[in-house]
C-alpha positions as CSV (number, residue, x, y, z in Angstrom):
1,M,64.8,85.3,-64.0
2,S,64.7,81.9,-62.4
3,T,62.9,78.9,-63.9
4,L,60.7,78.7,-60.8
5,F,59.7,82.3,-61.3
6,K,58.9,81.8,-65.0
7,R,56.8,78.8,-64.1
8,G,54.9,80.8,-61.5
9,L,54.4,83.6,-64.0
10,L,52.9,81.2,-66.5
11,I,50.6,79.7,-63.9
12,W,49.5,83.2,-62.7
13,F,48.7,84.2,-66.3
14,A,46.5,81.1,-66.7
15,A,44.7,81.7,-63.4
16,V,44.3,85.5,-64.0
17,S,42.6,84.9,-67.4
18,Y,39.8,83.2,-65.4
19,Y,39.7,86.2,-63.1
20,L,39.3,88.5,-66.2
21,Y,36.5,86.3,-67.6
22,Q,34.5,86.1,-64.4
23,Y,34.7,89.9,-63.9
24,L,33.4,90.4,-67.4
25,M,30.4,88.2,-66.6
26,R,29.7,90.0,-63.4
27,V,29.5,93.5,-64.9
28,S,27.8,92.5,-68.1
29,P,24.2,93.4,-66.9
30,G,25.2,97.0,-66.7
31,V,24.8,97.4,-70.5
32,M,21.8,95.0,-70.6
33,I,19.5,96.5,-67.9
34,D,16.9,97.9,-70.4
35,D,16.9,94.6,-72.3
36,L,16.4,92.6,-69.1
37,M,13.7,94.9,-67.9
38,L,11.8,94.7,-71.3
39,T,12.3,90.9,-71.8
40,F,11.2,89.9,-68.3
41,S,8.9,92.8,-67.4
42,L,11.1,94.0,-64.5
43,D,11.3,97.3,-62.6
44,A,14.4,98.9,-61.0
45,K,13.9,96.9,-57.7
46,S,13.4,93.6,-59.5
47,V,16.4,94.0,-61.8
48,G,18.4,95.0,-58.8
49,Y,17.5,91.7,-57.2
50,L,18.4,89.8,-60.4
51,V,21.9,91.4,-60.6
52,A,22.5,91.2,-56.9
53,T,21.8,87.5,-57.1
54,T,25.2,87.1,-58.6
55,T,26.9,89.2,-56.0
56,F,25.0,87.5,-53.2
57,F,26.0,83.9,-54.2
58,Y,29.5,85.2,-55.0
59,A,29.7,86.5,-51.4
60,I,28.3,83.4,-49.6
61,A,30.6,81.1,-51.5
62,Q,33.7,83.1,-50.5
63,I,34.7,81.4,-47.2
64,P,33.9,77.8,-48.4
65,V,35.9,78.4,-51.6
66,G,38.8,79.8,-49.5
67,I,38.8,76.8,-47.2
68,I,38.6,74.3,-50.1
69,S,41.4,76.1,-51.9
70,D,43.7,76.0,-48.9
71,L,43.0,72.3,-48.3
72,F,43.1,71.0,-51.9
73,G,44.8,73.7,-54.0
74,A,43.8,76.3,-56.5
75,R,43.7,74.3,-59.7
76,K,40.6,72.1,-59.0
77,M,38.8,75.1,-57.5
78,I,39.4,77.2,-60.6
79,L,38.4,74.5,-63.1
80,Y,35.2,73.7,-61.3
81,S,34.4,77.4,-60.8
82,L,35.0,78.2,-64.5
83,A,32.7,75.4,-65.5
84,A,29.9,76.8,-63.2
85,C,30.4,80.3,-64.6
86,I,30.3,79.1,-68.2
87,V,27.1,77.1,-67.6
88,G,25.5,80.1,-65.9
89,V,26.2,82.4,-68.8
90,A,24.8,79.9,-71.2
91,I,21.6,79.6,-69.2
92,V,21.0,83.4,-69.0
93,G,21.6,83.7,-72.7
94,W,19.3,80.8,-73.6
95,T,16.3,80.8,-71.2
96,H,13.1,82.7,-71.5
97,H,12.0,81.9,-68.0
98,L,12.8,84.4,-65.2
99,V,13.4,81.7,-62.6
100,L,16.1,80.1,-64.8
101,T,17.7,83.5,-65.3
102,F,18.0,83.8,-61.6
103,V,19.6,80.3,-61.5
104,G,22.0,81.3,-64.2
105,R,23.1,84.5,-62.4
106,A,23.5,82.5,-59.2
107,L,25.8,80.0,-61.0
108,I,27.8,83.0,-62.4
109,G,28.2,84.2,-58.8
110,I,29.3,80.8,-57.5
111,G,31.6,80.3,-60.4
112,S,33.2,83.7,-59.9
113,A,33.8,83.2,-56.2
114,A,37.2,81.6,-56.6
115,G,38.6,84.3,-58.9
116,F,40.4,86.7,-56.6
117,I,40.8,84.1,-53.9
118,C,42.7,81.6,-56.0
119,V,44.9,84.1,-57.8
120,S,45.7,85.6,-54.4
121,K,46.7,82.1,-53.2
122,I,48.9,81.6,-56.3
123,T,50.7,84.9,-55.7
124,S,51.3,84.0,-52.0
125,E,52.8,80.6,-53.0
126,W,55.0,81.7,-56.0
127,F,56.1,85.2,-55.2
128,P,57.8,86.9,-52.1
129,I,55.4,88.4,-49.5
130,S,57.0,91.9,-50.0
131,Q,55.7,91.8,-53.6
132,K,52.1,90.9,-52.6
133,P,50.7,94.5,-53.0
134,L,52.3,94.6,-56.5
135,W,50.9,91.2,-57.6
136,F,47.5,92.1,-56.1
137,A,47.7,95.3,-58.2
138,L,48.5,93.4,-61.4
139,T,45.7,90.9,-60.6
140,V,43.2,93.8,-60.2
141,C,44.5,95.3,-63.5
142,M,43.5,92.1,-65.3
143,G,40.1,92.2,-63.6
144,T,39.6,95.8,-64.7
145,I,40.4,94.8,-68.3
146,G,37.6,92.3,-68.0
147,A,35.4,95.0,-66.7
148,L,36.4,97.3,-69.5
149,L,35.4,94.6,-72.0
150,G,32.0,94.5,-70.3
151,Y,31.3,98.2,-71.1
152,A,31.7,99.7,-74.5
153,P,32.9,96.6,-76.4
154,L,30.0,94.5,-75.0
155,A,27.5,97.4,-75.5
156,L,28.6,97.5,-79.2
157,L,28.3,93.7,-79.5
158,T,24.9,93.7,-77.8
159,E,23.6,96.4,-80.2
160,A,25.0,94.5,-83.2
161,V,23.8,91.0,-82.5
162,G,21.4,91.3,-79.5
163,W,22.0,90.5,-75.8
164,R,21.3,86.8,-76.0
165,Q,23.7,86.2,-78.9
166,S,26.3,88.2,-77.1
167,L,26.1,85.9,-74.1
168,M,26.5,82.9,-76.4
169,Y,29.7,84.4,-77.7
170,L,30.9,84.9,-74.2
171,T,30.1,81.3,-73.4
172,G,32.5,80.3,-76.2
173,F,35.2,82.7,-74.8
174,G,34.8,81.0,-71.4
175,L,35.4,77.5,-72.9
176,L,38.7,78.8,-74.5
177,I,39.9,80.1,-71.1
178,F,38.8,76.8,-69.5
179,F,41.1,74.8,-71.8
180,I,44.0,77.2,-71.2
181,N,43.7,76.5,-67.5
182,V,43.4,72.7,-68.0
183,I,46.8,72.8,-69.9
184,F,48.8,75.3,-67.9
185,L,47.4,75.7,-64.4
186,K,49.3,73.6,-61.7
187,D,49.4,73.6,-57.9
188,R,52.6,74.1,-56.1
189,P,53.6,72.1,-52.9
190,Q,53.7,74.2,-49.7
191,T,56.6,76.6,-49.8
192,N,57.4,76.6,-46.0
193,G,58.0,72.9,-45.6
194,H,54.7,72.0,-44.0
195,S,51.0,72.2,-44.7
196,L,48.1,72.9,-42.4
197,N,45.7,70.1,-41.6
198,H,41.9,70.6,-41.5
199,R,41.9,71.3,-37.7
200,Q,44.7,73.9,-37.9
201,I,43.0,75.7,-40.8
202,M,39.7,75.8,-38.8
203,Q,41.6,77.3,-35.9
204,Q,43.1,79.9,-38.3
205,I,39.6,80.7,-39.6
206,K,38.3,81.3,-36.1
207,R,41.2,83.6,-35.4
208,V,40.4,85.6,-38.6
209,L,36.7,85.9,-37.7
210,K,37.6,87.2,-34.2
211,S,40.3,89.6,-35.6
212,R,39.4,93.2,-35.1
213,P,41.8,94.4,-37.8
214,A,40.4,91.9,-40.3
215,W,36.9,93.3,-39.7
216,L,38.1,96.9,-39.9
217,Y,39.9,96.2,-43.2
218,A,36.8,94.4,-44.6
219,I,34.4,97.2,-43.8
220,T,36.8,99.9,-45.0
221,A,37.3,98.0,-48.3
222,L,33.5,97.7,-48.7
223,G,33.0,101.5,-48.5
224,M,35.7,102.0,-51.1
225,Y,34.4,99.4,-53.4
226,L,30.7,100.5,-53.5
227,P,31.1,103.2,-56.2
228,I,32.3,100.5,-58.5
229,S,29.8,97.8,-57.5
230,V,26.7,99.9,-57.3
231,F,27.4,102.9,-59.6
232,A,29.9,101.7,-62.3
233,D,28.7,98.0,-62.5
234,L,24.9,98.5,-62.3
235,W,23.2,101.9,-62.2
236,G,25.8,104.2,-63.8
237,V,24.9,103.6,-67.4
238,S,21.2,104.4,-66.8
239,F,22.1,107.4,-64.7
240,L,24.4,108.9,-67.3
241,I,21.9,108.3,-70.1
242,M,19.2,110.1,-68.1
243,K,21.4,113.0,-66.8
244,Y,23.4,113.8,-70.0
245,G,21.3,112.3,-72.8
246,L,24.0,109.9,-73.9
247,T,23.6,106.8,-75.9
248,K,24.1,103.5,-74.2
249,E,27.5,103.0,-75.9
250,A,28.7,106.5,-75.0
251,A,27.5,106.1,-71.4
252,A,29.3,102.7,-71.1
253,S,32.4,104.2,-72.7
254,I,32.8,107.1,-70.3
255,L,31.8,105.0,-67.3
256,S,34.5,102.5,-68.2
257,L,37.1,105.2,-67.5
258,A,36.6,104.4,-63.8
259,Y,38.1,101.0,-64.6
260,V,40.9,102.6,-66.6
261,G,41.7,104.6,-63.5
262,T,41.6,101.5,-61.3
263,C,43.9,99.7,-63.7
264,G,46.6,102.3,-63.4
265,G,45.7,103.2,-59.8
266,V,46.4,99.8,-58.3
267,I,49.9,99.9,-59.7
268,F,50.4,103.5,-58.5
269,I,49.1,102.8,-55.0
270,A,51.3,99.7,-54.7
271,V,54.4,101.7,-55.6
272,M,53.4,104.6,-53.3
273,N,52.8,102.2,-50.4
274,N,56.3,100.9,-50.8
275,I,57.7,104.4,-50.9
276,L,55.7,106.0,-48.1
277,E,55.4,102.9,-45.9
278,N,52.1,104.1,-44.5
279,S,49.1,102.3,-45.8
280,Q,46.8,103.9,-43.2
281,W,47.2,107.4,-44.6
282,L,46.9,106.2,-48.2
283,I,43.6,104.5,-47.4
284,A,42.3,107.5,-45.5
285,I,43.2,110.0,-48.2
286,S,41.7,107.7,-50.9
287,A,38.5,107.1,-48.9
288,A,38.0,110.9,-48.5
289,S,38.7,111.4,-52.2
290,I,36.2,108.7,-53.2
291,T,33.5,110.4,-51.1
292,L,34.2,113.8,-52.6
293,L,34.3,112.5,-56.2
294,M,31.1,110.5,-55.9
295,T,29.4,113.5,-54.5
296,L,30.5,115.6,-57.5
297,I,29.6,112.9,-60.1
298,V,26.1,112.3,-58.6
299,Y,25.1,115.8,-57.6
300,A,27.1,118.4,-59.7
301,S,25.1,119.9,-62.6
302,D,26.2,120.6,-66.1
303,L,29.6,118.8,-66.0
304,S,31.3,118.8,-69.3
305,Y,32.3,115.5,-70.9
306,M,35.9,116.1,-70.2
307,T,35.3,117.0,-66.5
308,L,33.2,113.9,-66.0
309,S,35.8,111.8,-67.7
310,I,38.5,113.2,-65.3
311,L,36.4,112.6,-62.3
312,L,35.7,109.0,-63.2
313,I,39.4,108.3,-63.9
314,L,40.3,109.8,-60.5
315,L,37.5,107.8,-58.8
316,G,39.0,104.6,-60.3
317,I,42.5,105.5,-59.1
318,F,41.5,106.0,-55.5
319,V,39.2,102.9,-55.5
320,G,42.4,101.0,-56.4
321,T,43.6,101.6,-52.9
322,E,41.2,98.8,-51.8
323,I,44.0,96.3,-52.6
324,L,45.9,97.5,-49.5
325,C,43.0,96.3,-47.3
326,F,43.5,92.8,-48.8
327,S,47.3,92.7,-48.8
328,K,47.6,94.0,-45.3
329,A,45.0,91.6,-43.9
330,C,46.9,88.7,-45.6
331,Q,50.2,89.8,-44.1
332,E,48.9,89.2,-40.6
333,N,48.1,85.5,-41.1
334,D,49.8,82.3,-42.1
335,I,50.6,81.9,-45.8
336,N,48.8,78.5,-45.9
337,V,45.5,80.3,-45.2
338,A,46.0,83.1,-47.6
339,A,43.0,82.1,-49.6
340,T,40.8,81.9,-46.5
341,V,41.9,85.4,-45.3
342,T,41.2,86.9,-48.8
343,A,37.9,85.0,-48.9
344,F,36.8,86.6,-45.6
345,I,37.6,90.1,-46.8
346,N,35.9,89.5,-50.1
347,F,32.9,87.9,-48.3
348,V,32.2,91.0,-46.3
349,V,32.8,93.3,-49.3
350,T,30.7,91.5,-51.8
351,L,27.9,90.5,-49.5
352,G,27.7,94.1,-48.3
353,A,27.7,95.3,-51.9
354,A,24.9,92.8,-52.8
355,F,22.7,94.3,-50.1
356,I,23.5,97.8,-51.1
357,Q,22.8,97.1,-54.8
358,Q,19.4,95.8,-53.8
359,M,18.8,98.8,-51.4
360,V,19.7,101.3,-54.1
361,G,17.3,99.7,-56.6
362,G,14.6,99.7,-53.9
363,L,15.3,103.3,-53.1
364,I,15.1,104.3,-56.8
365,K,11.7,102.6,-57.0
366,W,10.6,104.1,-53.7
367,F,11.5,107.7,-54.7
368,G,9.9,107.2,-58.1
369,D,6.3,108.2,-58.9
370,G,5.3,104.9,-60.7
371,Q,5.2,106.3,-64.2
372,I,5.7,103.9,-67.2
373,T,7.1,104.6,-70.6
374,N,5.3,103.8,-73.9
375,N,7.3,100.5,-74.3
376,G,6.5,99.4,-70.7
377,L,9.7,100.4,-68.9
378,P,9.5,102.1,-65.5
379,L,10.1,105.8,-65.8
380,Y,12.5,107.3,-63.1
381,Q,13.8,110.8,-62.6
382,I,17.4,111.9,-62.1
383,G,16.5,113.0,-58.5
384,D,15.4,109.4,-57.8
385,Y,18.9,108.2,-58.7
386,Q,20.6,111.0,-56.8
387,N,18.6,110.3,-53.6
388,A,19.4,106.6,-53.8
389,M,23.1,107.1,-54.5
390,S,23.5,109.2,-51.3
391,L,23.6,105.9,-49.4
392,V,26.8,104.9,-51.3
393,I,28.3,108.3,-50.5
394,L,27.6,107.9,-46.8
395,I,29.2,104.5,-46.6
396,S,32.2,105.7,-48.5
397,F,32.6,108.4,-45.9
398,L,32.4,105.7,-43.2
399,S,35.5,104.1,-44.7
400,F,37.4,107.4,-44.3
401,I,36.5,107.4,-40.6
402,L,37.5,103.7,-40.1
403,A,40.9,104.3,-41.9
404,F,42.2,106.0,-38.8
405,F,41.7,102.9,-36.7
406,L,43.6,100.5,-39.1
407,P,46.9,99.0,-38.0
408,N,50.1,99.7,-40.0
409,Q,52.0,96.5,-40.7
410,N,54.8,97.8,-43.0
411,A,57.5,97.5,-40.4
412,A,56.5,93.9,-39.6
413,V,56.6,92.9,-43.2
414,K,60.2,94.2,-43.5
415,I,61.2,92.0,-40.6
416,Q,59.4,89.0,-42.0
417,D,61.1,89.4,-45.5
418,K,64.5,89.6,-43.8
419,A,63.8,86.4,-41.8
420,I,62.8,84.6,-45.1
C-alpha cells in the first residue's frame, strides 16, 4: 500500500465522518415526529413541510456547492458546511419558535449539501476511476451507519433525555467531527496535470445540464431513492406504529433494517457491476424489485415481524443500486468537474424527494377525516398512509421503465483505465 494511497484513505475517513454526521441529522426527525407535532401544534402536512425544508435547501445548494468544490477544493467546503450543520442542529434543539425551527432545519440542509459531493470529489482525486463504484459504495455505507444511528439509538436517547437534549448531544458530536476534519482533511492538487478555470467549468456544467443520459440517470435515481427518503426517513415509523401496534423504538429498529440492507447492498451491487459489466440490467432489476417490495410493505396485511424484516432488508439492498446512477454519470465527464456532476444528480434526486415528501404529507392530511386525539395530535388511519404511499410506488415503477433507456459505459471505462 503506497504512502499516497494511505494519505488518501485517511483524508477519505475524515471527510466521510462528516457525511455520516449530516446523514444522522437529516433522518433524525423520523423518531421525533410526534414530539415536533405536539411541541409546535403541527399536523401531517405541516410537519412534512418542516422536514422537507431540510431536503429542499439541501437540493438547491447542490450545484453551487459542486461548483465551489471544483473551483476551491473540498476542504473549505466541508468545514463551512459542517459549521452550518452544527449551528442548525443547535437552533432546532434550543428554540421554542416555529420560525427558528424552520431556519435550523434549513441550515442543516445547506450544511449537509456538501456531504456526498465532496466525498465523491475526494474519491475521484485519490483513487482510480475503475474503483469509483466501490468507493461510492463504501461512502454510502458510512451514510447508512449515520442513518442507523438516527433510528433505534436516537429513539432510545430521545425517550431517555427528551428530544431537545438529544439534539444538544448531537451538537457536541458534530463539534468533535469538525475538529477531526480541521486536523486531517487536506486538498490534493489536480491529478491530471491541469485544472479547469471558471469558464471551462461553466462550459462543463452547461454540457451536463443538456446531457440526456445525465437527466435519465438523475430521474431513475430519484425513483429508487424515494422509499428511503419518504418512507424510511419520514413516515415509516408512524406507519409501522399504526399498522402493527409497535412502540416507537421497535418501529425505528425494524425500519433501520432498510439501511442495514443498503449498507451491504451497495458493496454487493458494486461487485456485481464489475462481474456482470451491465449496469443497465442491474438498475432495471433493482427498480422492479423496489416497486414490488414497497407494494408488499405498504399494502400486504398481517405480515409477520420476520417477513417484514426480510422485506425491508431486501428493499435496502436494491435501493443501494442507486450508486450506479451516480458513478456512471461521473464516468462520462471530466474528473475536474466530478463534484458538479454528482451535485447535479443529487440536486434532481433530493429536490424531487423534497416535493414528494411534502406531497405525501399533504395526501395523508387530504385522505384523513380531520379527527384529533385527546392530546391534540391529528388522528390518521392506515388507509390514509397507504393511499399517499401509492405515489412513491408509481414513481419507483417509472425508474424501472427509464432503466431501459440508460447507456452502458462499462466498456468505455475499461478503455479509459488502460489509457491511464
